[in-house]
N, C-alpha and C positions, 0 to 999 in steps of 0.2 A: 504494500500500500504506500502511496506517496501523495503528498499535498503540495500543489503548485499554486502560485498566485502572483500578484502584482504589487510592487512597492512604489508608492508615489514619492516625489521628491521630498526630502527632509527639510523643513524650514530651518533657517539659520540658527534659531535658538531652540529648535525642537529636538525631540528624541526619536531615534529610529525604533521601530517596533521590536519588542522582545516577546516571543511566544513560547508556550510550553505544550507538549504533546504527551499524553499518557495513554498507552495502548493496553487494554485489559488491566492486568495487575502489575505490569512492568513499571520500572522507575521512570519518572518524567524525563523527557528530553527537551532541552532548551535550545531555541534558535535565536541568535542575535542578528537581526537584519542589519545590513550596512547603511550608513548615512549615504545619501545619494543626491546629486543635483538634477538627475534625470530619472524618469520612470524606468523601473526594471520589470520587464514582462517575463512570465514563465519561470520565475525563480522557484527553486525547490526549497520548501520550508521544512519538510519532514519526509523521511522514508523509513519503512520498517523492514525487518528481516522477513524471510519467507514465512507466510502464515499457514497454519493448518486450515483445512476446509471447515466452515462453520461461521457462526455469528461472533463478531468481535465488537468491542466498544472503544472508540477513540474520543478522548476528552481534549479539547483545544482550549487553551487559556491565553489571554493577553496580559502580560504582567507590566509592560512599560509601553506607553505611546503618548503622543502629545495630541492636543485637540486639532492641530493643523497638519498632522502627519497621518497618513492612512495606508492601509494595505488591504488587499482583497484576495480571497481564495476562489 
């Protein structure tokens, strides 16, 4: 499983997004997006190892962002 998205330009005094991904009962994985002056399209935020067939739960959290900085999945 992989999560891809877009990061919009980071404002001069803003923070780049920091997101966490928790799959099933595994430890959370943190992604620190880069500060950028241009949009980044198709950026990979998360990837998991090979999963067994069946239902899984992925919890996505955003721990740092600014009101003028955005990202989309």
